[in-house]
Steps between C-alpha positions, in 0.01 A plus 500: 500500500597851583215550754580172678867603539380837632268320739781272617728803567232672702451188697874484579509859606200454733651186651822678560326795664295262717818323621686833556215651700479209745869512605539678838780726595679323796721800594341825604562798268809691588643819366809407295644847540504484880775316684567438866870584521500819704310662792130470408431879514155507342361205695641638819350846443161348412502334839590821670235695322242249624620547856504885477136539403338790687829643623547878508796635300668833553710600202732789421588573143770734392534589137795729442429781749131435554362290785161340561375293792200269467315243715291220352377145536595309188300206371669210319513681170640820658765289685610350163539854361681619808746215492527483113871563498555203727269274292683599188827414671422132507780334308349151482475502129635236258698770307684581824565143619882533498530875515553538873757377744346394826679488826406466866688678784372448849131598481534682168401366157648699209413470135748717297488541121798337342744752331424409138124460542235757420203587719384813687489317839864506605466354851246358742596454868267312737586525869363250737490471882401171667392367160258787427548772237579823668615716204514487119718747310503539124725700274379574144703691242404578145757661279519575130624783281202719563376397842639417849285383787582367842253366759567364845203322656467359856224303678526446875305241707433461874589195706182334374595556138231764457583791262589801713660751254588541142710762322619592160777747417606579147608744243486513121664707238383529139747635258466881462248524790548583866523194725223414733498327841230310681477367853218314654493403873194305620413349837226250569312575822329231692 
């Protein structure tokens, strides 16, 4: 009796698995943590990276009092690293769904962090001309008892919405240590 009950249970499990495996997912998989409430920064930048393949970049980096100039041709991976601050500034996350106030003024889209909300990205401004993005500005501030950091990032685009410059300017101060400043200015040459 015991073995026939065991056999019956195995048969039921196999039948269930057979039915479960034949059902098809009718909706494509989506990332439940991503939303579509704000400017689509990451998607927009992925598109611009694809369009900037093979472009020469001239970049000046200033760290405190030191300055370095470099020229290079970034591939897709290098572009992602170069624009990492901007990719990380994408606020289209479920946890931030109601954290920003959005307003449009003329050709300017502004996402500003609401006063009682917490996030490092305080503001994103997207400036358009004739329906095309011409400039994106980002303000990021991180502040706690031991650390303060401010970063201002800007991307500019030509009339064809091709990336033409990007810049970062920031400073940070760790408790008991001397503050540091960083400035990056880059120009994409055609």
